[in-house]
C-alpha positions in Angstrom: 18.2 55.2 129.7 20.6 52.3 129.7 21.6 53.1 126.1 22.4 56.7 127.1 24.5 55.4 130.0 26.6 53.2 127.7 26.9 55.9 125.1 28.1 58.2 127.9 30.8 55.6 128.9 31.9 55.3 125.3 32.1 59.0 124.9 34.2 59.4 128.0 36.5 56.5 126.9 36.9 58.1 123.4 37.8 61.5 124.9 40.2 59.8 127.3 41.8 57.8 124.4 42.2 61.0 122.4 43.6 62.9 125.3 46.1 60.0 126.0 47.1 60.0 122.3 47.7 63.8 122.4 49.8 63.4 125.5 51.7 60.4 124.1 52.5 61.9 120.7 56.0 63.5 120.5 57.2 64.7 117.1 60.5 63.7 115.7 63.3 66.3 115.9 65.2 66.9 112.7 68.6 65.1 112.6 71.8 67.0 112.3 74.8 66.1 110.2 78.3 65.6 111.5 79.4 68.9 110.1 76.7 70.6 112.1 78.2 69.5 115.5 79.1 72.7 117.2 82.5 73.7 118.5 82.4 73.8 122.3 84.4 75.7 124.9 87.0 73.2 126.4 85.8 74.2 129.9 82.3 73.1 129.0 83.5 69.9 127.6 85.5 69.1 130.8 82.5 69.9 132.9 80.5 67.5 130.7 83.1 64.8 131.2 82.8 65.2 135.0 79.0 65.1 134.9 78.9 62.1 132.6 81.2 60.3 135.0 79.1 61.3 138.0 76.0 60.0 136.2 77.7 56.7 135.4 76.9 57.1 131.7 79.8 54.9 130.6 79.0 52.3 133.2 75.5 51.7 132.0 76.2 52.2 128.3 79.2 49.9 128.0 78.9 46.1 127.7 81.5 43.9 129.4 83.5 43.4 126.1 82.3 46.5 124.3 83.8 49.9 123.5 83.0 52.8 125.9 79.5 54.2 125.5 78.7 51.8 122.6 75.7 50.3 124.5 74.3 46.8 124.9 74.9 46.6 128.7 72.3 44.2 130.0 70.0 45.6 132.7 68.0 42.9 134.5 64.6 44.2 135.5 61.6 42.5 137.1 60.0 42.5 133.6 62.8 41.3 131.5 66.2 42.4 130.3 66.8 45.8 128.7 70.0 46.6 126.8 71.4 50.1 126.8 71.7 52.0 123.6 74.8 53.3 121.8 75.6 56.7 123.2 78.6 57.4 121.0 78.3 60.1 118.3 78.1 57.5 115.5 75.8 58.9 112.9 74.0 55.6 112.1 73.8 53.5 115.3 74.6 56.1 118.0 73.4 59.6 118.8 75.5 61.5 116.2 72.3 62.8 114.6 71.0 64.3 117.8 70.8 68.0 118.0 71.3 69.7 121.4 67.6 70.1 121.6 67.0 66.4 120.9 69.5 65.4 123.6 67.9 67.7 126.1 64.5 66.2 125.4 65.9 62.6 125.9 67.4 63.6 129.3 64.5 65.7 130.5 61.5 63.9 129.1 62.6 60.4 128.2 61.9 60.7 124.5 64.4 59.9 121.8 65.0 62.0 118.7 62.5 60.1 116.6 59.7 60.7 119.2 59.7 57.3 120.8 59.3 57.0 124.6 62.3 55.6 126.4 62.1 52.8 129.0 62.6 54.1 132.6 65.7 51.9 132.9 67.2 55.1 131.6 66.7 57.3 134.7 65.2 60.3 133.0 62.9 60.8 136.0 66.1 61.9 137.7 67.9 63.6 134.9 64.8 65.8 134.4 66.0 67.7 137.5 69.2 68.7 135.8 69.7 72.2 134.4 69.9 72.8 130.7 73.4 74.0 131.2 74.6 70.7 132.8 72.8 68.6 130.2 74.3 70.7 127.4 77.8 70.1 128.9 77.3 66.3 128.8 76.2 66.7 125.1 79.3 68.7 124.4 81.6 66.1 125.9 79.9 63.1 124.1 80.0 64.8 120.8 83.6 65.9 121.0 85.5 63.4 123.2 83.7 60.1 122.9 84.8 58.1 119.9 82.0 57.1 117.4 81.4 53.4 117.4 79.1 51.5 115.0 77.3 48.7 117.0 74.4 46.4 116.4 71.7 47.0 119.1 70.7 43.9 121.0 66.9 43.6 121.1 65.3 44.0 124.5 63.9 40.9 126.1 60.5 42.2 127.3 57.2 40.4 126.9 54.2 41.9 125.0 52.7 44.4 125.8 55.5 45.7 128.0 57.7 46.1 125.0 55.4 48.7 123.5 57.0 52.1 124.0 53.6 53.9 123.8 52.8 52.5 127.2 55.8 54.2 128.7 53.9 57.5 128.4 51.3 56.1 130.7 54.0 55.1 133.2 55.3 58.7 133.0 51.8 60.1 133.6 51.5 57.9 136.7 55.0 58.2 138.2 57.3 60.8 136.6 57.6 64.2 138.2 59.1 66.3 135.4 60.8 69.6 135.9 64.1 70.9 137.2 65.2 70.7 140.8 63.6 73.4 143.0 65.9 74.5 145.9 64.5 74.1 149.4 64.7 77.5 151.2 64.8 75.8 154.6 68.2 74.3 153.9 71.7 75.7 153.1 73.2 76.2 149.7 75.5 73.3 150.2 72.5 71.0 151.2 70.6 72.1 148.1 73.6 71.5 145.9 73.9 68.0 147.3 70.2 67.4 146.8 70.5 68.6 143.2 73.4 66.1 142.6 71.8 63.2 144.5 68.4 63.5 143.0 69.6 64.5 139.5 72.8 63.4 137.9 74.0 60.9 140.4 70.4 59.5 140.8 71.1 57.8 144.2 67.5 56.9 144.6 67.5 54.7 141.5 69.4 52.1 143.5 68.6 53.0 147.1 64.8 53.4 146.8 62.5 50.3 146.6 60.2 50.1 143.6 56.6 49.2 143.2 55.0 46.5 141.1 55.3 48.7 138.0 59.0 49.4 138.5 58.6 53.0 139.8 60.4 54.2 142.8 58.1 54.3 145.8 57.8 58.1 146.4 57.0 57.6 150.1 60.1 55.4 150.7 62.9 57.5 149.2 66.3 56.0 150.0 64.7 53.2 152.1 67.0 50.6 150.6 66.5 48.1 147.7 68.0 45.1 145.9 70.2 46.0 142.9 72.1 43.5 140.7 71.6 40.8 143.3 73.2 43.0 146.0 71.6 45.1 148.7 71.7 48.9 148.4 71.3 49.8 152.1 68.9 52.4 153.3 70.1 56.0 153.3 67.7 57.0 156.0 67.5 56.6 159.8 66.7 52.9 159.0 70.3 52.4 157.9 71.6 49.2 159.5 75.1 50.4 160.2 76.1 49.8 163.8 77.9 53.2 163.9 76.0 56.3 162.7 77.2 57.9 159.5 78.7 61.4 159.5 79.2 63.8 156.7 82.9 63.1 157.0 82.4 59.4 156.6 80.2 59.9 153.5 82.9 62.2 152.0 85.6 59.7 152.6 83.4 56.9 151.1 82.6 58.9 148.0 86.2 60.2 147.5 88.2 57.1 148.3 85.8 54.2 148.1 86.1 53.4 151.8 84.9 54.8 155.1 86.7 53.8 158.3 83.6 52.8 160.2 81.4 51.6 157.3 83.6 49.5 155.0 84.3 49.7 151.3 82.5 50.3 148.0 82.1 46.9 146.4 79.7 45.3 143.9 77.4 47.8 142.1 78.8 50.6 144.3 82.4 50.2 143.1 82.0 52.0 139.7 79.6 54.5 141.3 82.5 55.8 143.3 85.6 55.0 141.2 84.2 55.7 137.8 81.8 58.3 138.8 81.2 60.4 141.9 84.9 60.8 142.9 85.3 62.8 139.6 83.2 65.6 141.0 84.9 68.7 142.5 85.6 68.5 146.2 83.0 71.1 147.0 80.4 69.0 145.2 81.4 65.8 147.1 81.2 67.8 150.3 77.7 69.0 149.4 76.6 65.5 148.4 77.9 64.3 151.8 76.1 67.0 153.7 72.8 66.1 152.0 73.2 62.3 152.5 74.2 62.8 156.1 71.0 64.8 156.7 68.9 62.1 155.1 70.5 59.3 157.2 70.1 61.4 160.3 73.8 61.8 161.0 75.3 63.3 164.1 78.6 65.1 164.6 79.7 62.7 167.3 83.2 61.2 166.8 82.7 57.6 165.8 86.1 56.7 167.3 84.6 57.4 170.8 81.5 55.3 170.2 81.0 52.6 172.7 80.0 50.3 169.8 83.4 50.9 168.2 85.3 50.5 171.4 83.4 47.3 172.2 84.1 45.9 168.8 87.8 46.6 169.1 87.8 44.7 172.4 85.9 41.8 170.8 88.3 41.8 167.9 91.3 40.7 170.0 92.3 37.1 169.3 90.7 34.6 171.6 93.1 31.9 172.8 90.2 29.5 172.6 89.4 30.3 169.0 89.7 26.7 167.9 86.5 25.7 169.7 84.1 26.9 167.0 84.5 26.3 163.2 83.5 29.9 162.2 85.7 31.6 164.7 88.6 29.3 163.8 88.3 30.0 160.1 87.9 33.7 160.8 91.1 33.7 162.9 93.1 31.9 160.2 91.6 33.4 157.0 90.4 36.9 157.9 91.8 38.3 161.1 95.3 39.0 159.7 93.7 41.8 157.5 90.7 42.7 159.6 92.3 42.9 163.0 92.4 46.4 164.5 94.1 46.8 167.9 93.7 50.3 169.3 91.7 52.0 166.5 90.1 51.1 163.3 92.2 51.7 160.2 90.7 52.6 156.9 91.2 49.7 154.5 90.9 47.2 157.3 87.1 47.2 157.9 86.0 46.1 161.4 83.6 43.3 160.7 81.7 43.8 163.9 80.4 47.2 162.9 80.6 46.8 159.1 77.4 47.4 157.2 77.4 44.0 155.5 77.3 42.2 158.8 74.6 44.4 160.3 72.1 44.3 157.3 69.1 42.1 157.7 70.2 40.3 154.5 73.6 38.5 154.3 73.8 39.0 150.5 76.5 41.6 150.5 78.7 39.8 153.0 78.5 36.5 151.0 79.3 38.3 147.7 82.5 39.8 149.2 83.6 36.6 150.9 83.1 34.6 147.7 84.5 37.0 145.2 86.6 39.5 147.2 87.2 43.1 146.4 89.2 43.8 143.2 91.5 46.7 142.4 88.8 48.9 140.8 86.7 48.6 143.9 87.2 49.5 147.5 90.2 51.8 148.4 93.2 52.4 146.2 96.0 49.9 146.8 94.0 47.5 148.9 92.4 44.3 147.5 90.7 41.3 149.2 91.0 37.8 147.8 87.9 35.9 147.1 87.4 32.5 148.8 85.1 31.0 146.3 87.6 28.3 145.4 89.3 28.1 148.9 86.4 27.6 151.2 83.3 25.4 150.7 79.7 26.4 151.5 79.8 25.1 155.0 82.9 27.1 155.8 81.6 30.3 154.3 78.4 29.8 156.2 80.3 29.2 159.5 82.3 32.4 159.1 79.3 34.5 158.3 77.3 33.1 161.2 80.2 33.8 163.6 80.4 37.4 162.4 76.7 37.9 162.7 76.5 36.4 166.2 79.7 37.0 168.0 80.9 40.2 166.3 77.7 42.1 165.3 75.6 40.7 168.1 72.6 40.4 165.8 70.0 37.6 165.4 71.0 34.8 163.1 70.2 35.2 159.4 67.5 32.7 158.5 68.5 30.0 156.0 72.0 31.3 155.7 73.4 28.1 154.2 70.9 28.2 151.4 71.8 31.9 150.7 75.5 31.0 150.4 74.7 28.1 148.0 72.4 30.3 145.9 74.9 33.1 145.5 77.8 30.7 144.8 75.7 29.1 142.0 75.1 32.5 140.3 77.8 33.9 138.1 79.3 37.1 139.6 77.7 40.2 138.1 80.2 42.4 136.2 80.1 46.1 137.2 
């Protein structure tokens, strides 16, 4: 009886292994030659350029000192560092040998031309929601407008067995929901267009959704906020920490200009998302994306300018004749207030730090990053920069300003171990985005 039991277990294990092998196996797709690259309608190529920008393709496939799309951008994960691949149409080291069908499979299924499973650092679990037409447009753009570059691929730094691509098929089986975006009949066309963009090409959840122990987005916590590149991607739900509720208009301003009057500027990892990406979309698409995100965050149509929170922050923003009494307030008055002071109303480009997202988050990381390294020209709003105080203020002074903003301006409980957070972030080299 016992023998039969163990034989039964072995038989089940064998069948499961065979089934997994069948599921895992993906045949190679025949390569194409350079002269087989098709001619594409210029309108399709331009559409592909816009979609490639909105999907941050160049951002993630360009190293700090490399040619555009030539790969080797380092992506730190909880399991090791993964280096992006060469996305140029180079025939030997890029994707020049990819047919349109091979490119579609990579985007929709996370499988390369040779049949190897791709690591989910490449967000195919989002790109799978894109239409064939949109994926084909990106292919047309890359094959005709991106210069081919030969580059040596940097080896991924993943421990065994996580470096085995065959295991990625198991990850897909557990966590990937393949298939195109399905419109929700309960919402408007604009909302559905925004959802298609956010969940597909712009893959907002890849940064704003927390991940489980195996690196998959937690399906029940979509947009609940997460850590990304040592910054905090805030929640895009009702749990958003902003003192002033978001509106669709605020989202649109943020996505178009890199700044929202009542929520601050796009800095850190969000800088290129806006300036090298989303803002390239047509205005109607940005509006649709804003409508969708506003719904997710629980936005209202109330005028933020009339919010008591805003009016109170403006009152508190007025210079206090006794500002010298406290180190943080004194430093704020001398180093920050000249740019961040708003008298009667909040001006875009001069964030009010009492209601700013960075001072209201439960984690001081974003505020410390901006105080230390500022906001450079490619970030934030066009024509406005903020100097970094890394070399002008010491840890005690940065801590004092942050503590003052959190307490006196945001009116929130003190951040625990703030001084240690400042020291830790200062010791880390700034992350290039």
